[in-house]
C-alpha positions as CSV (number, residue, x, y, z in Angstrom):
1,X,-0.1,-0.1,-0.4
2,X,1.6,3.3,-0.9
3,X,1.3,6.2,1.3
4,X,-1.2,8.8,0.5
5,X,-0.9,11.8,3.0
6,X,-3.7,14.7,3.5
7,X,-1.6,17.2,2.2
8,X,-1.8,17.3,-1.9
9,X,0.6,15.9,-3.7
10,X,3.9,16.9,-4.2
11,X,7.7,16.2,-5.2
12,X,8.2,13.9,-2.0
13,X,4.7,12.2,-2.0
14,X,6.1,10.9,-5.6
15,X,9.4,10.3,-4.7
16,X,8.1,7.7,-1.6
17,X,5.2,6.2,-3.9
18,X,8.4,5.8,-6.7
19,X,10.2,3.8,-3.8
20,X,7.7,1.5,-2.9
21,X,7.8,2.9,0.7
22,X,5.0,2.3,3.0
23,X,3.6,2.9,5.9
24,X,5.1,-0.3,7.2
25,X,8.6,0.7,5.7
26,X,8.2,4.0,7.0
27,X,8.2,2.4,10.6
28,X,11.6,1.4,10.4
29,X,13.2,3.8,8.4
30,X,15.9,6.5,10.6
31,X,15.4,10.0,10.9
32,X,18.1,10.8,8.6
33,X,17.0,8.8,5.9
34,X,13.3,9.8,5.9
35,X,15.1,13.0,5.7
36,X,15.7,12.8,1.7
37,X,12.7,12.5,1.2
38,X,10.5,14.9,3.5
39,X,12.9,18.2,4.7
40,X,10.7,19.3,7.3
41,X,11.2,18.0,10.9
42,X,7.7,18.7,11.5
43,X,6.5,17.0,8.2
44,X,8.1,13.4,9.5
45,X,6.8,13.9,12.8
46,X,3.6,14.1,11.6
47,X,4.2,11.2,9.3
48,X,5.8,8.6,11.9
49,X,2.4,9.3,14.1
50,X,0.1,8.6,11.1
51,X,1.9,5.7,10.3
52,X,2.2,4.2,13.7
53,X,-1.6,5.6,14.2
54,X,-2.7,3.6,10.5
55,X,-0.7,0.4,12.1
56,X,-2.6,0.1,15.1
57,X,-6.1,0.8,13.2
58,X,-4.9,-2.1,10.8
59,X,-3.5,-4.0,13.6
60,X,-7.1,-4.6,15.5
61,X,-8.9,-5.0,12.8
62,X,-7.2,-7.9,11.4
63,X,-6.7,-9.6,14.8
64,X,-10.5,-9.9,15.1
65,X,-11.2,-10.9,11.4
66,X,-8.6,-12.9,12.0
67,X,-10.6,-14.8,15.7
68,X,-13.7,-14.9,13.5
69,X,-12.2,-16.9,11.3
70,X,-10.6,-19.1,13.0
71,X,-14.4,-19.9,15.2
72,X,-15.9,-19.9,11.8
73,X,-13.5,-22.9,10.4
74,X,-13.6,-24.5,13.5
75,X,-17.1,-25.1,13.6
76,X,-16.5,-26.5,9.8
77,X,-14.1,-28.5,10.9
78,X,-16.0,-29.9,14.0
79,X,-19.0,-30.5,11.7
80,X,-17.1,-32.4,9.1
81,X,-15.6,-34.3,11.9
82,X,-18.9,-35.2,13.3
83,X,-20.8,-35.9,9.9
84,X,-17.0,-38.5,9.8
85,X,-17.5,-40.6,13.1
86,X,-21.7,-40.9,13.5
87,X,-21.7,-43.3,10.6
88,X,-20.2,-45.5,12.2
89,X,-21.6,-45.2,15.4
90,X,-25.0,-45.3,14.6
91,X,-27.5,-48.7,14.8
92,X,-28.7,-49.8,11.4
93,X,-32.0,-48.1,11.8
94,X,-32.0,-44.7,13.4
95,X,-34.8,-42.6,14.0
96,X,-36.1,-39.3,12.2
97,X,-34.4,-38.4,9.0
98,X,-31.6,-39.6,7.4
99,X,-28.4,-38.0,8.7
100,X,-27.5,-35.0,6.1
101,X,-30.5,-34.6,4.5
102,X,-33.7,-33.2,5.6
103,X,-35.8,-34.9,3.2
104,X,-34.7,-38.4,3.7
105,X,-37.8,-41.2,4.3
106,X,-39.1,-41.9,7.5
107,X,-38.5,-45.1,9.0
108,X,-40.7,-44.3,11.9
109,X,-44.5,-42.3,12.0
110,X,-46.6,-41.1,14.9
111,X,-50.0,-42.6,15.3
112,X,-52.9,-41.9,17.2
113,X,-55.1,-44.5,19.1
114,X,-58.3,-44.8,21.2
115,X,-60.4,-47.1,22.4
116,X,-64.1,-47.8,21.2
117,X,-66.5,-50.1,23.0
118,X,-69.4,-51.8,21.3
119,X,-72.6,-50.7,23.6
120,X,-74.7,-53.8,24.1
121,X,-77.9,-51.1,24.4
122,X,-77.0,-48.9,21.5
123,X,-76.0,-51.6,19.4
124,X,-73.0,-48.8,18.5
125,X,-69.5,-48.5,18.8
126,X,-68.6,-45.8,21.9
127,X,-65.5,-43.8,22.3
128,X,-63.8,-44.4,25.8
129,X,-63.0,-41.2,27.4
130,X,-59.5,-40.6,29.7
131,X,-61.9,-40.8,32.5
132,X,-62.5,-43.6,31.7
133,X,-59.4,-45.6,31.2
134,X,-59.7,-44.8,27.3
135,X,-58.5,-41.3,25.8
136,X,-56.2,-40.9,22.6
137,X,-52.8,-42.5,23.4
138,X,-49.8,-41.1,20.9
139,X,-47.4,-44.0,19.9
140,X,-43.9,-44.2,18.0
141,X,-43.9,-47.0,15.5
142,X,-41.6,-47.9,12.9
143,X,-43.4,-47.7,9.4
144,X,-43.0,-51.5,9.0
145,X,-45.8,-52.8,12.3
146,X,-48.6,-54.5,11.2
147,X,-52.1,-53.5,12.7
148,X,-52.0,-57.0,14.3
149,X,-49.1,-56.2,16.5
150,X,-50.8,-52.1,17.3
151,X,-53.8,-54.4,18.5
152,X,-51.3,-56.0,21.4
153,X,-50.1,-52.6,22.0
154,X,-53.6,-51.3,22.6
155,X,-54.6,-54.3,24.6
156,X,-51.7,-54.0,26.9
157,X,-52.4,-49.6,26.7
158,X,-56.3,-50.0,27.1
159,X,-56.8,-53.2,30.0
160,X,-53.4,-52.4,31.8
161,X,-52.8,-55.5,33.8
162,X,-55.7,-57.6,32.1
163,X,-58.7,-55.4,33.5
164,X,-60.3,-51.9,32.2
165,X,-63.4,-50.6,33.8
166,X,-65.3,-52.5,31.3
167,X,-64.0,-55.9,32.7
168,X,-61.4,-58.6,32.5
169,X,-59.5,-58.6,28.5
170,X,-61.0,-62.3,28.1
171,X,-64.3,-61.1,28.1
172,X,-64.0,-59.4,25.3
173,X,-63.3,-59.6,21.1
174,X,-60.6,-57.3,19.8
175,X,-59.8,-55.5,16.5
176,X,-58.4,-52.6,15.2
177,X,-60.7,-49.8,13.6
178,X,-59.6,-46.5,11.4
179,X,-61.1,-43.1,11.4
180,X,-64.2,-44.0,10.2
181,X,-64.6,-46.9,12.5
182,X,-63.9,-49.4,9.7
183,X,-61.9,-52.8,10.1
184,X,-58.6,-53.0,8.8
185,X,-56.9,-56.0,8.4
186,X,-54.1,-57.2,10.6
187,X,-51.4,-57.8,8.4
188,X,-51.6,-54.4,6.9
189,X,-48.5,-51.8,8.0
190,X,-48.1,-48.2,9.5
191,X,-46.6,-47.4,6.3
192,X,-48.8,-49.0,3.9
193,X,-52.0,-47.1,5.8
194,X,-50.1,-43.5,5.6
195,X,-49.5,-43.9,1.6
196,X,-53.2,-45.0,1.1
197,X,-54.8,-42.3,3.3
198,X,-52.6,-39.6,2.8
199,X,-53.0,-38.2,6.5
200,X,-50.4,-36.3,7.8
201,X,-51.3,-38.2,11.2
202,X,-53.2,-41.6,11.6
203,X,-55.4,-42.7,14.0
204,X,-56.7,-45.4,14.7
205,X,-58.7,-47.7,17.5
206,X,-58.5,-50.4,19.7
207,X,-62.4,-51.9,19.5
208,X,-63.9,-54.2,22.0
209,X,-67.2,-56.2,22.2
210,X,-68.2,-58.1,25.1
211,X,-68.1,-62.3,23.9
212,X,-71.2,-64.3,23.9
213,X,-71.3,-66.4,26.5
214,X,-75.2,-67.2,26.2
215,X,-75.3,-71.3,26.0
216,X,-78.3,-73.5,25.5
217,X,-77.6,-77.1,25.6
218,X,-79.9,-80.2,24.2
219,X,-79.8,-83.0,25.1
220,X,-81.1,-84.7,22.0
221,X,-79.2,-86.8,19.6
222,X,-81.9,-86.3,17.0
223,X,-80.6,-83.8,14.0
224,X,-82.5,-80.5,14.6
225,X,-85.1,-79.7,12.6
226,X,-87.1,-76.0,12.4
227,X,-89.4,-77.4,15.2
228,X,-85.8,-78.3,17.7
229,X,-83.5,-75.4,19.3
230,X,-80.3,-76.1,18.3
231,X,-77.4,-77.3,20.8
232,X,-75.4,-74.1,20.3
233,X,-75.4,-70.7,20.8
234,X,-78.1,-68.5,19.6
235,X,-75.9,-66.6,17.5
236,X,-74.9,-68.9,14.6
237,X,-71.7,-67.1,13.8
238,X,-70.5,-66.7,17.5
239,X,-69.3,-69.8,19.5
240,X,-70.0,-69.6,23.4
241,X,-66.7,-68.8,25.6
242,X,-68.6,-71.1,28.4
243,X,-69.1,-74.9,28.0
244,X,-72.5,-75.8,27.7
245,X,-74.1,-77.9,30.8
246,X,-74.7,-81.2,30.5
247,X,-78.7,-81.6,29.9
248,X,-80.4,-85.1,31.6
249,X,-84.1,-84.1,30.2
250,X,-84.6,-83.7,26.5
251,X,-87.1,-81.0,27.5
252,X,-84.1,-78.8,29.8
253,X,-82.5,-75.8,28.2
254,X,-79.4,-74.6,29.9
255,X,-78.2,-71.1,29.5
256,X,-75.7,-69.3,31.3
257,X,-75.9,-65.0,32.0
258,X,-73.8,-62.8,32.7
259,X,-74.5,-60.9,35.7
260,X,-73.1,-57.5,34.6
261,X,-75.3,-58.0,31.4
262,X,-78.4,-59.7,32.3
263,X,-81.1,-57.7,30.9
264,X,-79.3,-58.1,26.7
265,X,-78.0,-62.2,27.5
266,X,-82.2,-62.8,29.2
267,X,-83.4,-61.2,25.6
268,X,-81.4,-63.2,23.7
269,X,-82.5,-66.1,25.1
270,X,-85.8,-65.5,25.1
271,X,-86.2,-64.5,21.3
272,X,-86.9,-68.2,20.1
273,X,-90.3,-68.2,21.0
274,X,-90.2,-72.1,21.9
275,X,-88.3,-71.5,25.5
276,X,-91.6,-70.7,26.6
277,X,-91.8,-74.7,26.1
278,X,-88.6,-75.8,27.6
279,X,-88.0,-76.4,30.8
280,X,-85.2,-74.0,31.8
281,X,-82.4,-73.8,33.9
282,X,-79.6,-70.7,34.3
283,X,-76.6,-70.8,35.8
284,X,-74.6,-67.2,36.5
285,X,-70.7,-67.0,34.7
286,X,-68.1,-67.5,37.3
287,X,-70.8,-68.3,40.4
288,X,-71.1,-71.5,42.0
289,X,-74.6,-72.5,42.2
290,X,-76.9,-75.6,40.6
291,X,-80.2,-74.2,39.8
292,X,-83.1,-76.1,41.6
293,X,-85.4,-72.5,40.8
294,X,-83.4,-70.5,43.1
295,X,-81.2,-69.5,40.2
296,X,-83.7,-69.2,38.5
297,X,-85.7,-66.7,40.6
298,X,-82.8,-64.6,41.0
299,X,-82.2,-64.5,37.6
300,X,-85.6,-62.7,36.5
301,X,-85.3,-60.7,40.0
302,X,-82.2,-59.4,38.8
303,X,-83.5,-59.0,35.1
304,X,-86.0,-56.9,35.9
305,X,-84.3,-54.4,38.7
306,X,-81.6,-54.1,35.8
307,X,-84.9,-53.1,33.3
308,X,-87.0,-51.2,35.5
309,X,-84.1,-49.0,35.8
310,X,-84.4,-47.9,32.4
311,X,-88.2,-47.1,32.4
312,X,-90.1,-43.8,33.8
313,X,-92.1,-43.7,36.5
314,X,-91.5,-44.4,40.1
315,X,-93.5,-46.9,42.4
316,X,-95.2,-48.1,39.2
317,X,-93.0,-47.4,35.7
318,X,-93.8,-47.8,32.1
319,X,-91.5,-48.7,29.6
320,X,-90.5,-46.5,26.7
321,X,-89.7,-46.7,22.6
322,X,-86.1,-47.0,22.9
323,X,-84.1,-47.1,19.1
324,X,-81.8,-50.3,19.4
325,X,-85.2,-52.4,21.0
326,X,-86.5,-53.9,17.8
327,X,-90.2,-56.2,17.9
328,X,-88.2,-59.1,18.0
329,X,-86.8,-57.6,21.5
330,X,-90.3,-56.1,23.2
331,X,-91.8,-59.6,22.7
332,X,-89.0,-61.2,24.2
333,X,-89.1,-59.3,26.7
334,X,-92.7,-60.2,27.0
335,X,-92.1,-64.1,27.0
336,X,-89.7,-62.9,29.8
337,X,-92.5,-61.0,32.1
338,X,-94.9,-64.5,31.0
339,X,-92.7,-68.0,31.7
340,X,-90.8,-65.9,34.9
341,X,-94.8,-66.1,36.0
342,X,-95.7,-69.2,35.1
343,X,-93.0,-71.0,36.6
344,X,-92.4,-69.3,39.3
345,X,-94.7,-67.2,40.1
346,X,-92.5,-63.9,40.0
347,X,-94.7,-60.7,39.1
348,X,-92.5,-57.3,38.5
349,X,-94.9,-55.3,40.6
350,X,-93.5,-52.0,39.6
351,X,-94.6,-52.5,36.4
352,X,-97.4,-50.1,35.5
353,X,-100.8,-51.9,36.6
354,X,-102.7,-50.2,33.8
355,X,-99.9,-51.2,31.3
356,X,-99.8,-55.0,32.5
357,X,-103.8,-55.0,32.3
358,X,-103.8,-53.5,28.5
359,X,-100.7,-55.9,27.6
360,X,-103.1,-59.1,28.9
361,X,-106.3,-57.8,28.3
362,X,-106.3,-54.6,25.6
363,X,-106.7,-50.8,26.0
364,X,-111.0,-51.2,26.4
365,X,-110.1,-53.2,29.7
366,X,-108.5,-50.2,31.5
367,X,-110.7,-48.1,33.0
368,X,-110.8,-44.5,34.6
369,X,-110.3,-46.0,38.2
370,X,-107.4,-47.9,37.3
371,X,-105.8,-45.2,34.9
372,X,-105.9,-42.8,38.3
373,X,-104.4,-45.2,40.4
374,X,-101.6,-46.3,38.1
375,X,-101.1,-42.7,37.5
376,X,-100.8,-41.3,40.6
377,X,-98.4,-44.4,41.6
378,X,-96.4,-43.7,38.4
379,X,-96.1,-39.8,40.0
380,X,-93.4,-39.1,42.9
381,X,-94.7,-39.3,46.2
382,X,-94.4,-35.3,46.6
383,X,-96.6,-35.2,42.8
384,X,-99.0,-37.7,44.3
385,X,-100.5,-35.9,47.2
386,X,-100.9,-32.8,45.6
387,X,-103.0,-35.1,43.0
388,X,-104.7,-36.6,45.5
389,X,-105.7,-32.9,47.4
390,X,-106.3,-31.6,43.5
391,X,-109.2,-34.9,43.2
392,X,-110.8,-33.7,46.5
393,X,-110.8,-30.3,46.0
394,X,-108.2,-29.2,48.3
395,X,-106.7,-26.4,46.2
396,X,-103.5,-24.1,47.3
397,X,-100.6,-22.6,45.9
398,X,-98.5,-25.5,46.8
399,X,-101.1,-28.0,45.1
400,X,-101.1,-25.7,41.4
401,X,-97.1,-25.6,41.2
402,X,-97.4,-29.1,41.3
403,X,-100.0,-29.8,39.1
404,X,-98.4,-27.4,36.9
405,X,-95.5,-29.2,36.8
406,X,-96.9,-32.5,35.9
407,X,-98.8,-31.2,33.0
408,X,-95.9,-29.3,31.4
409,X,-93.9,-33.0,31.5
410,X,-97.1,-34.6,29.7
411,X,-96.9,-31.4,27.5
412,X,-99.8,-29.3,28.3
413,X,-98.2,-25.8,29.6
414,X,-101.3,-24.7,31.7
415,X,-103.6,-26.1,34.1
416,X,-107.0,-27.5,33.2
417,X,-110.7,-25.9,34.8
418,X,-111.1,-27.1,38.0
419,X,-114.2,-28.8,37.2
420,X,-112.5,-30.2,34.4
421,X,-109.4,-30.9,36.2
422,X,-110.4,-35.4,37.2
423,X,-111.2,-35.2,33.1
424,X,-108.0,-33.7,32.3
425,X,-106.2,-35.9,34.1
426,X,-107.3,-39.2,33.3
427,X,-106.5,-37.6,29.6
428,X,-102.5,-37.2,30.5
429,X,-102.9,-40.5,32.4
430,X,-103.9,-42.3,29.1
431,X,-101.0,-40.4,27.0
432,X,-98.5,-41.3,29.1
433,X,-99.0,-44.8,30.6
434,X,-101.4,-46.1,27.0
435,X,-100.7,-44.2,24.2
436,X,-96.6,-43.4,24.0
437,X,-96.1,-47.3,24.7
438,X,-98.8,-48.6,22.2
439,X,-95.9,-50.1,20.3
440,X,-95.0,-51.6,23.2
441,X,-98.6,-53.0,24.2
442,X,-98.9,-54.4,20.9
443,X,-96.0,-56.4,21.5
444,X,-96.6,-57.7,24.5
445,X,-100.4,-58.3,23.8
446,X,-99.3,-61.1,20.6
447,X,-97.4,-62.8,24.0
448,X,-99.6,-62.3,26.6
449,X,-103.5,-62.6,25.6
450,X,-105.9,-65.5,27.2
451,X,-101.8,-67.0,28.3
452,X,-103.2,-66.4,31.5
453,X,-106.6,-67.5,33.1
454,X,-105.3,-65.4,36.3
455,X,-105.1,-62.5,34.6
456,X,-108.5,-61.9,32.6
457,X,-110.1,-58.9,34.8
458,X,-108.9,-55.7,36.4
459,X,-110.2,-57.5,40.1
460,X,-108.1,-60.5,39.3
461,X,-104.4,-58.1,38.4
462,X,-105.4,-55.9,41.4
463,X,-105.8,-58.8,43.3
464,X,-102.3,-60.9,41.6
465,X,-100.5,-57.1,42.7
466,X,-101.6,-57.5,46.0
467,X,-100.8,-60.5,47.0
468,X,-97.5,-60.2,45.5
469,X,-96.2,-57.0,47.3
470,X,-94.2,-57.6,50.0
471,X,-95.6,-56.1,53.5
472,X,-93.4,-56.4,56.7
473,X,-96.2,-58.3,58.3
474,X,-97.0,-60.8,55.7
475,X,-93.2,-61.0,55.5
476,X,-92.4,-61.9,59.6
477,X,-95.8,-64.7,59.1
478,X,-94.0,-67.0,56.7
479,X,-90.8,-67.3,58.4
480,X,-90.9,-70.4,60.8
481,X,-88.2,-72.5,62.2
482,X,-87.6,-75.6,61.5
483,X,-88.2,-77.7,64.6
484,X,-91.0,-76.3,67.3
485,X,-88.4,-76.6,70.6
486,X,-85.8,-74.0,70.3
487,X,-83.3,-73.4,72.7
488,X,-83.1,-69.8,74.2
489,X,-80.2,-69.1,72.4
490,X,-82.3,-69.2,69.0
491,X,-85.3,-68.4,70.0
492,X,-83.6,-65.1,71.3
493,X,-82.0,-65.4,67.5
494,X,-85.7,-66.0,66.3
495,X,-87.3,-62.8,68.1
496,X,-84.6,-60.5,67.2
497,X,-84.9,-61.8,63.2
498,X,-88.9,-60.6,63.4
499,X,-88.3,-57.5,65.5
500,X,-85.8,-56.8,62.3
501,X,-88.6,-57.8,59.5
502,X,-90.7,-55.8,61.1
503,X,-89.1,-52.3,61.3
504,X,-87.1,-52.3,57.8
505,X,-88.5,-50.0,55.3
506,X,-90.2,-50.9,51.8
507,X,-86.8,-51.4,49.6
508,X,-84.7,-53.0,52.2
509,X,-87.9,-55.4,53.1
510,X,-87.8,-56.3,49.2
511,X,-84.0,-56.8,49.3
512,X,-84.0,-59.2,52.7
513,X,-87.0,-61.5,50.4
514,X,-84.9,-62.0,48.0
515,X,-81.9,-62.6,49.9
516,X,-83.8,-65.6,51.1
517,X,-85.7,-66.9,48.0
518,X,-84.7,-65.3,45.0
519,X,-87.4,-62.8,44.1
520,X,-88.6,-59.4,45.5
521,X,-92.1,-60.7,45.5
522,X,-93.9,-63.0,48.0
523,X,-93.8,-66.3,45.3
524,X,-93.1,-69.1,48.3
525,X,-95.0,-70.2,51.3
526,X,-92.1,-70.3,54.1
527,X,-89.0,-69.2,55.2
528,X,-87.6,-72.1,57.1
529,X,-84.9,-70.6,59.4
530,X,-82.2,-72.8,60.9
531,X,-79.7,-72.2,63.4
532,X,-76.0,-72.4,63.6
533,X,-73.2,-71.3,66.3
534,X,-70.9,-69.5,64.4
535,X,-69.2,-66.9,65.9
536,X,-65.8,-64.6,64.8
537,X,-65.6,-63.5,61.9
538,X,-66.9,-66.3,60.1
539,X,-70.7,-65.8,61.6
540,X,-72.9,-64.5,58.7
541,X,-76.4,-65.3,57.5
542,X,-76.6,-67.8,54.8
543,X,-79.5,-68.3,52.6
544,X,-80.3,-71.0,50.1
545,X,-82.6,-69.9,47.8
546,X,-83.6,-73.2,46.2
547,X,-85.2,-74.0,49.6
548,X,-85.7,-70.6,50.8
549,X,-84.1,-71.2,53.9
550,X,-82.3,-68.7,56.0
551,X,-79.7,-70.5,58.5
552,X,-78.4,-68.0,61.7
553,X,-76.0,-68.2,63.9
554,X,-77.5,-68.1,67.2
555,X,-74.3,-66.4,69.0
556,X,-75.7,-62.8,68.7
557,X,-75.1,-61.0,72.2
558,X,-78.2,-58.3,71.7
559,X,-80.8,-56.9,68.7
560,X,-78.2,-53.8,68.0
561,X,-75.4,-56.0,66.9
562,X,-77.6,-58.7,65.4
563,X,-78.8,-55.4,63.3
564,X,-75.6,-53.9,62.4
565,X,-74.3,-57.6,60.6
566,X,-77.5,-58.0,59.3
567,X,-78.3,-54.2,57.3
568,X,-74.2,-54.8,56.5
569,X,-75.0,-58.4,54.1
570,X,-77.7,-56.9,52.7
571,X,-75.6,-53.6,51.7
572,X,-73.1,-55.8,49.8
573,X,-73.1,-58.0,46.9
574,X,-75.9,-60.8,49.0
575,X,-76.8,-62.0,45.5
576,X,-73.9,-63.5,44.5
577,X,-74.1,-67.6,44.2
578,X,-71.3,-69.0,46.2
579,X,-72.9,-72.6,47.3
580,X,-73.4,-75.4,45.4
């Protein structure tokens, strides 16, 4: 770099440029040598100061650039060295994209997995939410993983340790379904699914469906015909997970039911009309019992308890049309009612009187009086009291508010005049009890019409209902000790039992009766009482429903102790069969 001074060019500058003297050379020249080019001493001092300043500036600038360049070069060298070392240390199948190429094909893909469970009530698959053990799970899997392998992953996620909120894993059938709930073939891979759907995120579902465990057994060695019930499950395409029981009589029909699915299992059995002519023997899955009528009574009681919870009303209830119930199901329900009554005298007395009479003898057999009686029991206790006051002509503000609520619920938004109140109540009662369930009544009528001779009139039905309804006094009267001579301890225990039965409420009385006989209504003339001397942790009441026998310890020290222990038994799972 040649020297350029701030002054205008002159002979000295030209001489320095000609001799190629630059800033770095001036710094090493002696003053005498520089004086040959610049005569003035002050100019030489100024030139030296200028050169020193430029040298410092150049040195500093050059140092920063050098450090920056060195850092950049170090980064480049480190990255190249890392790329050279990586292939030797990485496994053959590395996650993510190819090294050094962000556009390389992935060897893994993300998959979202949910849980669909088949609802036997709605007849469709429903997604299980997180709070119930379901939710959406995020997985990262190899593209070569098959749908069959994903199914095993789904079972382990939603059935940890083989159990879930819906039951144990062995009680269900499984498959994998896509976002449209279509079944996916087990051999398809995740990569193929992504190629087919072109989705950015694939969502699949582990689908579970209860196995069919209803088993019908027929001992006949004759080949099945249209007039016979086959020795197989009710659904031809499904095999039972429970073995068929041995049949010692050609007319006996053995059925295994699940307590958790009692309604659907029972209706499935009674889809076949010829079941009414068979000697039905029932057992519960995973329970120890031999059916000598006690297990059957328990099955019918459990069925009606669960079914009536789905109906409308209070003390008396009426079934409502449901989208998952076809005509065949409603007719099967009528057969359950008929078979339970004919074989075991079991009658669901919470089913509306007016509804049952219409099913047996037609709508015209139901008069106004029965409509009002059934409708009052259809309402809550508070509304029933207001209805009775209104019919007696006793009106106040509370009665009017309750009646307005009832009429509004039935579709009328204003109260009728007082002189027309009874007719208006009959109209809404007819609508609620007979018109709305008319299709169900027709289905029942096709099964029950003239099938029960005891139910040909309203009076006979009322008498039957009253005879079946358990009352504290009636239940206490049918309790009989197995022997007439009792010890003082046995007599004390008998007194405790009678006192307990007379004091409990209606719901607990029905539970006690079902514990002893398998039925919530009176279907046995006697409950036989026997005694034992169990004590300590082994002391508890034991019931044998087949013979309606109650076995009680006679080691209670006081009535409160007896009452507490019996209350604990009735409040627990007291209906499970565990004695053969």
